[in-house]
Every structure is written in structure tokens, then in C-alpha cells.
MARGUBA-415263 format. One record per residue (C-alpha): residue in one letter; residue number from 1; x, y negated, z negated. Coordinates in steps of 0.5 Angstrom, whole numbers, padded with zeros to 4 digits. Layout:
N
+------+------+-------+-------+-------+
: resn : resi :  east : north :    up :
+------+------+-------+-------+-------+
:    a :  NUM :     X :     Y :     Z :
...
+------+------+-------+-------+-------+
***
This chain:
385
+------+------+-------+-------+-------+
: resn : resi :  east : north :    up :
+------+------+-------+-------+-------+
:    m :    1 :  0118 :  0034 : -0069 :
:    n :    2 :  0113 :  0030 : -0074 :
:    l :    3 :  0118 :  0025 : -0075 :
:    l :    4 :  0120 :  0025 : -0067 :
:    a :    5 :  0112 :  0024 : -0065 :
:    e :    6 :  0112 :  0018 : -0071 :
:    i :    7 :  0118 :  0015 : -0068 :
:    w :    8 :  0117 :  0015 : -0060 :
:    v :    9 :  0109 :  0016 : -0059 :
:    p :   10 :  0108 :  0009 : -0062 :
:    f :   11 :  0115 :  0006 : -0059 :
:    v :   12 :  0113 :  0009 : -0052 :
:    l :   13 :  0106 :  0007 : -0052 :
:    v :   14 :  0108 :  0000 : -0054 :
:    s :   15 :  0114 : -0001 : -0049 :
:    l :   16 :  0110 :  0001 : -0043 :
:    l :   17 :  0103 : -0002 : -0044 :
:    s :   18 :  0104 : -0007 : -0039 :
:    w :   19 :  0106 : -0002 : -0034 :
:    h :   20 :  0099 : -0001 : -0031 :
:    f :   21 :  0101 : -0004 : -0025 :
:    l :   22 :  0104 :  0003 : -0023 :
:    r :   23 :  0098 :  0006 : -0020 :
:    f :   24 :  0096 :  0012 : -0016 :
:    e :   25 :  0091 :  0018 : -0016 :
:    v :   26 :  0091 :  0025 : -0020 :
:    w :   27 :  0087 :  0030 : -0018 :
:    g :   28 :  0083 :  0024 : -0013 :
:    l :   29 :  0082 :  0020 : -0020 :
:    p :   30 :  0085 :  0013 : -0020 :
:    t :   31 :  0090 :  0012 : -0026 :
:    n :   32 :  0096 :  0008 : -0028 :
:    l :   33 :  0103 :  0010 : -0031 :
:    w :   34 :  0100 :  0007 : -0038 :
:    e :   35 :  0094 :  0011 : -0038 :
:    v :   36 :  0098 :  0018 : -0036 :
:    v :   37 :  0103 :  0016 : -0042 :
:    v :   38 :  0097 :  0015 : -0047 :
:    g :   39 :  0094 :  0022 : -0045 :
:    l :   40 :  0101 :  0026 : -0046 :
:    s :   41 :  0102 :  0022 : -0052 :
:    f :   42 :  0094 :  0024 : -0054 :
:    l :   43 :  0097 :  0031 : -0053 :
:    v :   44 :  0103 :  0031 : -0057 :
:    s :   45 :  0099 :  0028 : -0062 :
:    l :   46 :  0094 :  0034 : -0063 :
:    l :   47 :  0100 :  0039 : -0062 :
:    v :   48 :  0105 :  0036 : -0067 :
:    l :   49 :  0101 :  0031 : -0072 :
:    k :   50 :  0095 :  0033 : -0076 :
:    p :   51 :  0089 :  0029 : -0074 :
:    r :   52 :  0086 :  0024 : -0080 :
:    v :   53 :  0081 :  0020 : -0076 :
:    l :   54 :  0076 :  0021 : -0082 :
:    l :   55 :  0080 :  0017 : -0086 :
:    l :   56 :  0078 :  0011 : -0082 :
:    p :   57 :  0073 :  0006 : -0086 :
:    v :   58 :  0065 :  0007 : -0085 :
:    l :   59 :  0065 :  0000 : -0083 :
:    f :   60 :  0070 :  0002 : -0077 :
:    w :   61 :  0065 :  0007 : -0074 :
:    f :   62 :  0059 :  0002 : -0075 :
:    l :   63 :  0062 : -0003 : -0071 :
:    l :   64 :  0065 :  0002 : -0066 :
:    f :   65 :  0058 :  0004 : -0065 :
:    l :   66 :  0055 : -0003 : -0064 :
:    v :   67 :  0060 : -0004 : -0058 :
:    a :   68 :  0058 :  0003 : -0055 :
:    l :   69 :  0051 :  0001 : -0055 :
:    g :   70 :  0053 : -0006 : -0052 :
:    l :   71 :  0057 : -0002 : -0046 :
:    g :   72 :  0051 :  0003 : -0045 :
:    g :   73 :  0047 : -0003 : -0044 :
:    g :   74 :  0052 : -0006 : -0039 :
:    f :   75 :  0053 :  0000 : -0036 :
:    f :   76 :  0045 :  0001 : -0035 :
:    l :   77 :  0045 : -0006 : -0032 :
:    a :   78 :  0051 : -0006 : -0028 :
:    s :   79 :  0050 : -0006 : -0020 :
:    d :   80 :  0056 : -0002 : -0019 :
:    k :   81 :  0057 :  0004 : -0023 :
:    i :   82 :  0063 :  0006 : -0021 :
:    v :   83 :  0066 : -0001 : -0023 :
:    a :   84 :  0063 : -0001 : -0029 :
:    w :   85 :  0065 :  0006 : -0031 :
:    g :   86 :  0072 :  0004 : -0029 :
:    i :   87 :  0071 : -0002 : -0034 :
:    i :   88 :  0069 :  0003 : -0040 :
:    k :   89 :  0075 :  0008 : -0038 :
:    g :   90 :  0080 :  0003 : -0037 :
:    w :   91 :  0079 : -0003 : -0042 :
:    f :   92 :  0076 :  0001 : -0048 :
:    v :   93 :  0077 :  0008 : -0048 :
:    v :   94 :  0084 :  0008 : -0046 :
:    p :   95 :  0086 :  0002 : -0050 :
:    l :   96 :  0082 :  0005 : -0056 :
:    v :   97 :  0086 :  0012 : -0056 :
:    a :   98 :  0092 :  0008 : -0056 :
:    g :   99 :  0090 :  0004 : -0062 :
:    w :  100 :  0089 :  0010 : -0065 :
:    l :  101 :  0095 :  0014 : -0063 :
:    v :  102 :  0099 :  0008 : -0066 :
:    y :  103 :  0095 :  0008 : -0072 :
:    r :  104 :  0097 :  0016 : -0073 :
:    a :  105 :  0104 :  0015 : -0072 :
:    s :  106 :  0105 :  0009 : -0076 :
:    l :  107 :  0102 :  0012 : -0083 :
:    k :  108 :  0109 :  0012 : -0085 :
:    g :  109 :  0112 :  0005 : -0082 :
:    t :  110 :  0111 :  0000 : -0077 :
:    g :  111 :  0118 : -0001 : -0074 :
:    p :  112 :  0117 :  0003 : -0068 :
:    v :  113 :  0111 : -0001 : -0066 :
:    i :  114 :  0114 : -0007 : -0067 :
:    f :  115 :  0121 : -0006 : -0063 :
:    g :  116 :  0116 : -0003 : -0058 :
:    f :  117 :  0113 : -0010 : -0058 :
:    s :  118 :  0120 : -0013 : -0057 :
:    v :  119 :  0122 : -0009 : -0051 :
:    t :  120 :  0115 : -0011 : -0048 :
:    l :  121 :  0118 : -0018 : -0049 :
:    l :  122 :  0124 : -0017 : -0046 :
:    f :  123 :  0121 : -0014 : -0040 :
:    l :  124 :  0116 : -0019 : -0038 :
:    s :  125 :  0121 : -0025 : -0040 :
:    i :  126 :  0126 : -0022 : -0036 :
:    l :  127 :  0121 : -0022 : -0030 :
:    a :  128 :  0118 : -0029 : -0032 :
:    l :  129 :  0125 : -0032 : -0031 :
:    i :  130 :  0127 : -0028 : -0025 :
:    q :  131 :  0121 : -0031 : -0022 :
:    y :  132 :  0122 : -0038 : -0024 :
:    l :  133 :  0129 : -0038 : -0022 :
:    s :  134 :  0127 : -0035 : -0015 :
:    g :  135 :  0121 : -0039 : -0014 :
:    d :  136 :  0117 : -0033 : -0012 :
:    f :  137 :  0111 : -0035 : -0015 :
:    i :  138 :  0104 : -0031 : -0014 :
:    t :  139 :  0100 : -0038 : -0017 :
:    l :  140 :  0100 : -0044 : -0012 :
:    d :  141 :  0102 : -0049 : -0019 :
:    g :  142 :  0108 : -0046 : -0020 :
:    r :  143 :  0107 : -0042 : -0026 :
:    a :  144 :  0110 : -0035 : -0028 :
:    s :  145 :  0106 : -0029 : -0028 :
:    a :  146 :  0111 : -0023 : -0028 :
:    i :  147 :  0107 : -0017 : -0026 :
:    f :  148 :  0100 : -0020 : -0028 :
:    s :  149 :  0095 : -0024 : -0023 :
:    s :  150 :  0095 : -0030 : -0027 :
:    a :  151 :  0100 : -0034 : -0031 :
:    n :  152 :  0094 : -0034 : -0037 :
:    q :  153 :  0094 : -0026 : -0037 :
:    l :  154 :  0102 : -0026 : -0038 :
:    a :  155 :  0101 : -0031 : -0044 :
:    m :  156 :  0096 : -0028 : -0047 :
:    v :  157 :  0100 : -0021 : -0047 :
:    l :  158 :  0107 : -0025 : -0049 :
:    v :  159 :  0103 : -0030 : -0055 :
:    p :  160 :  0100 : -0024 : -0059 :
:    s :  161 :  0107 : -0020 : -0058 :
:    w :  162 :  0111 : -0026 : -0060 :
:    l :  163 :  0107 : -0027 : -0067 :
:    l :  164 :  0107 : -0019 : -0069 :
:    v :  165 :  0115 : -0019 : -0068 :
:    a :  166 :  0116 : -0025 : -0072 :
:    g :  167 :  0111 : -0024 : -0077 :
:    y :  168 :  0114 : -0017 : -0078 :
:    w :  169 :  0121 : -0020 : -0078 :
:    w :  170 :  0120 : -0026 : -0083 :
:    l :  171 :  0114 : -0024 : -0087 :
:    l :  172 :  0115 : -0016 : -0087 :
:    r :  173 :  0122 : -0013 : -0087 :
:    g :  174 :  0126 : -0019 : -0087 :
:    a :  175 :  0133 : -0018 : -0090 :
:    r :  176 :  0132 : -0010 : -0090 :
:    l :  177 :  0133 : -0010 : -0082 :
:    s :  178 :  0140 : -0009 : -0080 :
:    p :  179 :  0144 : -0014 : -0076 :
:    a :  180 :  0143 : -0010 : -0070 :
:    e :  181 :  0136 : -0010 : -0071 :
:    k :  182 :  0135 : -0017 : -0072 :
:    i :  183 :  0139 : -0019 : -0066 :
:    f :  184 :  0134 : -0015 : -0062 :
:    l :  185 :  0128 : -0018 : -0065 :
:    a :  186 :  0131 : -0024 : -0064 :
:    l :  187 :  0133 : -0023 : -0056 :
:    g :  188 :  0125 : -0021 : -0055 :
:    l :  189 :  0123 : -0028 : -0059 :
:    l :  190 :  0128 : -0032 : -0056 :
:    l :  191 :  0127 : -0030 : -0049 :
:    g :  192 :  0119 : -0029 : -0050 :
:    l :  193 :  0119 : -0036 : -0052 :
:    g :  194 :  0122 : -0038 : -0046 :
:    a :  195 :  0117 : -0034 : -0042 :
:    i :  196 :  0111 : -0037 : -0046 :
:    i :  197 :  0114 : -0044 : -0044 :
:    l :  198 :  0114 : -0042 : -0036 :
:    t :  199 :  0107 : -0040 : -0036 :
:    f :  200 :  0105 : -0047 : -0038 :
:    s :  201 :  0099 : -0045 : -0041 :
:    y :  202 :  0096 : -0050 : -0046 :
:    g :  203 :  0092 : -0044 : -0049 :
:    a :  204 :  0098 : -0040 : -0051 :
:    f :  205 :  0101 : -0046 : -0053 :
:    l :  206 :  0096 : -0048 : -0058 :
:    a :  207 :  0095 : -0041 : -0060 :
:    l :  208 :  0103 : -0040 : -0061 :
:    m :  209 :  0103 : -0047 : -0066 :
:    a :  210 :  0097 : -0044 : -0070 :
:    g :  211 :  0101 : -0037 : -0071 :
:    l :  212 :  0107 : -0041 : -0073 :
:    m :  213 :  0103 : -0045 : -0078 :
:    g :  214 :  0101 : -0039 : -0081 :
:    l :  215 :  0108 : -0036 : -0081 :
:    v :  216 :  0111 : -0043 : -0084 :
:    f :  217 :  0105 : -0043 : -0090 :
:    l :  218 :  0106 : -0035 : -0091 :
:    k :  219 :  0113 : -0035 : -0092 :
:    w :  220 :  0115 : -0041 : -0096 :
:    q :  221 :  0108 : -0044 : -0099 :
:    s :  222 :  0111 : -0050 : -0101 :
:    r :  223 :  0111 : -0058 : -0099 :
:    k :  224 :  0117 : -0056 : -0094 :
:    a :  225 :  0112 : -0051 : -0091 :
:    g :  226 :  0107 : -0056 : -0091 :
:    a :  227 :  0111 : -0061 : -0088 :
:    v :  228 :  0113 : -0057 : -0082 :
:    a :  229 :  0106 : -0054 : -0081 :
:    v :  230 :  0104 : -0062 : -0081 :
:    i :  231 :  0109 : -0063 : -0075 :
:    l :  232 :  0107 : -0056 : -0071 :
:    g :  233 :  0100 : -0059 : -0072 :
:    t :  234 :  0101 : -0065 : -0069 :
:    l :  235 :  0105 : -0063 : -0063 :
:    g :  236 :  0099 : -0058 : -0062 :
:    v :  237 :  0094 : -0064 : -0062 :
:    g :  238 :  0098 : -0068 : -0058 :
:    l :  239 :  0098 : -0063 : -0053 :
:    l :  240 :  0091 : -0062 : -0053 :
:    y :  241 :  0090 : -0070 : -0052 :
:    q :  242 :  0095 : -0070 : -0046 :
:    k :  243 :  0091 : -0064 : -0043 :
:    i :  244 :  0084 : -0068 : -0044 :
:    s :  245 :  0087 : -0074 : -0042 :
:    l :  246 :  0089 : -0072 : -0035 :
:    l :  247 :  0081 : -0071 : -0034 :
:    a :  248 :  0082 : -0079 : -0032 :
:    l :  249 :  0087 : -0078 : -0027 :
:    a :  250 :  0085 : -0071 : -0024 :
:    s :  251 :  0077 : -0070 : -0023 :
:    s :  252 :  0079 : -0063 : -0021 :
:    s :  253 :  0084 : -0061 : -0027 :
:    s :  254 :  0083 : -0054 : -0030 :
:    v :  255 :  0080 : -0057 : -0036 :
:    l :  256 :  0074 : -0060 : -0032 :
:    a :  257 :  0073 : -0054 : -0028 :
:    r :  258 :  0074 : -0050 : -0035 :
:    l :  259 :  0068 : -0054 : -0038 :
:    q :  260 :  0064 : -0052 : -0032 :
:    i :  261 :  0065 : -0045 : -0032 :
:    w :  262 :  0063 : -0045 : -0040 :
:    r :  263 :  0057 : -0049 : -0038 :
:    a :  264 :  0055 : -0044 : -0033 :
:    s :  265 :  0057 : -0038 : -0038 :
:    w :  266 :  0052 : -0041 : -0043 :
:    q :  267 :  0047 : -0042 : -0038 :
:    m :  268 :  0048 : -0034 : -0036 :
:    i :  269 :  0048 : -0032 : -0043 :
:    k :  270 :  0041 : -0036 : -0044 :
:    e :  271 :  0038 : -0032 : -0038 :
:    n :  272 :  0041 : -0025 : -0040 :
:    f :  273 :  0041 : -0026 : -0048 :
:    l :  274 :  0038 : -0019 : -0049 :
:    g :  275 :  0043 : -0015 : -0045 :
:    g :  276 :  0048 : -0019 : -0042 :
:    v :  277 :  0050 : -0019 : -0034 :
:    g :  278 :  0052 : -0012 : -0033 :
:    l :  279 :  0059 : -0009 : -0033 :
:    g :  280 :  0063 : -0012 : -0027 :
:    d :  281 :  0058 : -0017 : -0025 :
:    f :  282 :  0060 : -0023 : -0028 :
:    s :  283 :  0063 : -0026 : -0021 :
:    t :  284 :  0057 : -0025 : -0017 :
:    q :  285 :  0052 : -0028 : -0023 :
:    y :  286 :  0057 : -0034 : -0024 :
:    q :  287 :  0057 : -0036 : -0017 :
:    e :  288 :  0049 : -0036 : -0017 :
:    t :  289 :  0049 : -0040 : -0023 :
:    i :  290 :  0054 : -0045 : -0022 :
:    s :  291 :  0051 : -0047 : -0015 :
:    r :  292 :  0045 : -0048 : -0019 :
:    l :  293 :  0048 : -0053 : -0024 :
:    f :  294 :  0053 : -0057 : -0020 :
:    a :  295 :  0053 : -0059 : -0013 :
:    k :  296 :  0060 : -0059 : -0012 :
:    p :  297 :  0063 : -0054 : -0017 :
:    l :  298 :  0070 : -0055 : -0018 :
:    e :  299 :  0072 : -0047 : -0018 :
:    l :  300 :  0067 : -0042 : -0014 :
:    l :  301 :  0071 : -0036 : -0015 :
:    v :  302 :  0072 : -0034 : -0022 :
:    p :  303 :  0073 : -0027 : -0025 :
:    h :  304 :  0071 : -0028 : -0032 :
:    a :  305 :  0069 : -0034 : -0037 :
:    h :  306 :  0076 : -0037 : -0039 :
:    n :  307 :  0073 : -0035 : -0047 :
:    f :  308 :  0073 : -0028 : -0050 :
:    f :  309 :  0067 : -0030 : -0054 :
:    l :  310 :  0063 : -0032 : -0048 :
:    q :  311 :  0065 : -0026 : -0044 :
:    t :  312 :  0064 : -0021 : -0049 :
:    i :  313 :  0056 : -0023 : -0050 :
:    l :  314 :  0056 : -0023 : -0042 :
:    y :  315 :  0059 : -0016 : -0041 :
:    l :  316 :  0056 : -0013 : -0048 :
:    g :  317 :  0050 : -0016 : -0050 :
:    p :  318 :  0049 : -0019 : -0057 :
:    l :  319 :  0050 : -0012 : -0061 :
:    g :  320 :  0057 : -0011 : -0057 :
:    f :  321 :  0059 : -0018 : -0059 :
:    v :  322 :  0057 : -0017 : -0066 :
:    g :  323 :  0061 : -0011 : -0066 :
:    l :  324 :  0067 : -0013 : -0062 :
:    v :  325 :  0068 : -0019 : -0066 :
:    g :  326 :  0066 : -0016 : -0072 :
:    f :  327 :  0073 : -0012 : -0071 :
:    l :  328 :  0077 : -0018 : -0071 :
:    i :  329 :  0073 : -0021 : -0078 :
:    m :  330 :  0074 : -0014 : -0081 :
:    a :  331 :  0082 : -0014 : -0079 :
:    f :  332 :  0082 : -0022 : -0082 :
:    g :  333 :  0079 : -0019 : -0088 :
:    r :  334 :  0084 : -0013 : -0089 :
:    a :  335 :  0090 : -0017 : -0087 :
:    f :  336 :  0088 : -0022 : -0093 :
:    r :  337 :  0088 : -0017 : -0098 :
:    g :  338 :  0095 : -0014 : -0096 :
:    a :  339 :  0098 : -0015 : -0089 :
:    a :  340 :  0099 : -0022 : -0089 :
:    w :  341 :  0104 : -0021 : -0084 :
:    l :  342 :  0099 : -0019 : -0079 :
:    l :  343 :  0095 : -0026 : -0080 :
:    p :  344 :  0099 : -0030 : -0075 :
:    s :  345 :  0098 : -0025 : -0069 :
:    l :  346 :  0090 : -0025 : -0071 :
:    l :  347 :  0090 : -0033 : -0071 :
:    g :  348 :  0093 : -0033 : -0065 :
:    l :  349 :  0088 : -0028 : -0062 :
:    v :  350 :  0082 : -0032 : -0064 :
:    i :  351 :  0085 : -0039 : -0062 :
:    q :  352 :  0087 : -0036 : -0055 :
:    g :  353 :  0081 : -0033 : -0054 :
:    l :  354 :  0077 : -0040 : -0054 :
:    f :  355 :  0081 : -0042 : -0048 :
:    d :  356 :  0081 : -0035 : -0044 :
:    t :  357 :  0079 : -0028 : -0044 :
:    i :  358 :  0084 : -0024 : -0049 :
:    y :  359 :  0081 : -0018 : -0048 :
:    y :  360 :  0078 : -0016 : -0041 :
:    h :  361 :  0085 : -0013 : -0038 :
:    q :  362 :  0088 : -0007 : -0040 :
:    a :  363 :  0094 : -0009 : -0043 :
:    l :  364 :  0090 : -0014 : -0047 :
:    a :  365 :  0085 : -0009 : -0049 :
:    a :  366 :  0091 : -0005 : -0052 :
:    i :  367 :  0094 : -0011 : -0056 :
:    f :  368 :  0087 : -0012 : -0059 :
:    w :  369 :  0086 : -0005 : -0061 :
:    i :  370 :  0093 : -0004 : -0064 :
:    v :  371 :  0093 : -0010 : -0068 :
:    i :  372 :  0086 : -0008 : -0071 :
:    f :  373 :  0089 : -0001 : -0072 :
:    l :  374 :  0095 : -0004 : -0076 :
:    s :  375 :  0090 : -0007 : -0080 :
:    l :  376 :  0087 : -0001 : -0082 :
:    l :  377 :  0094 :  0002 : -0085 :
:    k :  378 :  0094 :  0002 : -0093 :
:    w :  379 :  0098 : -0004 : -0094 :
:    p :  380 :  0101 : -0005 : -0101 :
:    k :  381 :  0099 : -0012 : -0104 :
:    d :  382 :  0106 : -0014 : -0103 :
:    a :  383 :  0107 : -0012 : -0096 :
:    s :  384 :  0108 : -0019 : -0094 :
:    v :  385 :  0113 : -0022 : -0099 :
+------+------+-------+-------+-------+
***
């Protein structure tokens, strides 16, 4: 039973992390399929696996305490307490529990987690391909979004998933994978790459290239690796230059609109530095602020700041910001000391977080906490060679 739980709990949790779109009510309370899966997995873990939560480092608990303080402040300032509670439950509590479940079930190996991410890549990529071939787009600009409300959300799930699978294969397991396992992972990577391209997300392209550069250096660490990294870096800079140059052709481009959003977000931070704007109140505060800053704002209805760091301090205040960003820093430190195969995905998260909110969605939050908890596993110093 222990072995069965250690294999199926992380595999099912990760495979279904994007199935939040199946929503329903349980005893009058709104929920979704993935939350039910997390709840059932938690019960299985309690019944089958011996809890070892105290193995988590002190730093983890300190950072979690800071995040909790930020959530408390955000809830207190929120204008709609029901929405605020939904954010706490859906974007923090449930994903955090899922991350802990993956951690508990992965103490003897991370294979089920990675193969779960490959399933996620295959599922979302097939949907994106069908959407592209049929022309049945949700977005007006013809970008693949699969089950998500925007192409950027799809890209923010695909890129870290892709880099986790690639890092596991190329840096951790390598030749120890069976031919069937390699074919399965390769299929997920191939289709995942195609889906990332179909999102036409420049932030995703840059994050993927940054992660690939990290993979190349960690895998070969030679002049050849340096040359490949330079090529990837050049392509990344070229894409960024192309995006910026479009400003001269279209004053309403997404880049210029995003610059306005960032400026308004920074103004909101200055005006609400101590506690933030309140959980769920970004859009309302943004409309009031952007209208003061610009006579004709390019985008008036904006759900988030298009930047993980700005959004975090606006929702959680400075204490919560230190806590949540501190988890990323902690994961980087632990990855450098023993789990270098996680570095490409962490690098991708940070780069993508500069251009979008890599956390404030249930699937994105789940990936965030799974990566954090994977870094907490006791990796030998040669875990990435």
C-alpha cells in the first residue's frame, strides 16, 4: 500500500493539476475536480503514509508564517471577503497541501511526479493543437489557450512543466530511463514545445530559452555548451528586440500596454505599501489608478499586474512578498547545493514572472509549490550528473 500511494498520489495530482475547469458544488460549497483529488489524496496519505511534516526546515516555516501574515492582511483589507477566502483556499491552501503530498510521496523518487507533468504537457498540447487546427480560439488574436482563459496562462503552465521534464531526463536520470519512458517523455516535450510556440507568448519564449541555456551549461559545461548558450541567448535578445521595435509600428501594442500596467501597479504599491490593496481588489484599484495616470489608457480592464513580483506585494504586502519570494530564493539555494536539475525550471519561473503572474491561478500555484517542495527533498550532491 505504501508503494502504491508513493506512485499514484504524486502521479495523479500532477496529471490532473489543470483539471480545475470541471467545477461543481459539494454540500453547497464550490469546488473543482482537482481540489477533490487533493482532498482524497490527503486522506490516502494520512491513512497509508506516516506523516513527517516536521522534517521540513525551520526556514520553510518562517517563510510560510510571513505568507500567512500577508494573507491575513490581504483578507482584512479585501472588499469582498468571500472572494478573498476563495483566493486563500484555491491559490494557497489547496496548492500548498498538494505540494506537501507530492513531497511526502516522493521521498524515494520523483519519477511519478515527472511523468505526471508529461501527461499534463500531452493533455494541454493536444488541446492547443486542436484549437489551432480548428480555429476555435478564445482570444481575439488567434493564440492557443486550451482550457485557460488566456494564452499566457497556458504558457505559464507549459514552460515550467517542460523544463522540469527536460531537467529530469537530461540532468537527473539520463541513461537510466527505459526506451519506453524516453519515448513518453520525448512525446510530451515535442508536443509541449509546439504548444508553447502556439501561445505566441514572448515571456514564455524568453523563459524557455533561459531554462534551455541553464540545461546546456549544466549538462555539458564546456566550450560547446557555451556556444550553444550564446546562440540561445542571442535568439532570446532578438525576440525581445523585435517585440520592443513593434512599439514604433503600433502604439497600442501589448508591450506598451504592459508598461502602463506596470506603472499603474507601482503607483498602487506606493499608495498601499504597508498592506497592499486587498485580496481580489486589484482590478478595482487598477481602474482608478490608471485613469489618473493616463488620459487614454490602452487597457482598462486588467485582472492582474502581469508581473509576479508586483502582484505579490499588492496582494500580500511587504511581509507576504518577502515570504513568497523567499521560497524561490530558498529553492534556488537548495538546488545549487544538490538538485541542479531543478535550476532550469526555477530560472524559467523567475524570467516568466517578470512578464506575467506565474502564481495567481490554481494550476500555476500548484506548480510553484511542487517545485518548492521538490527542492526540499534530500538530494545527494551528485543528483544532477
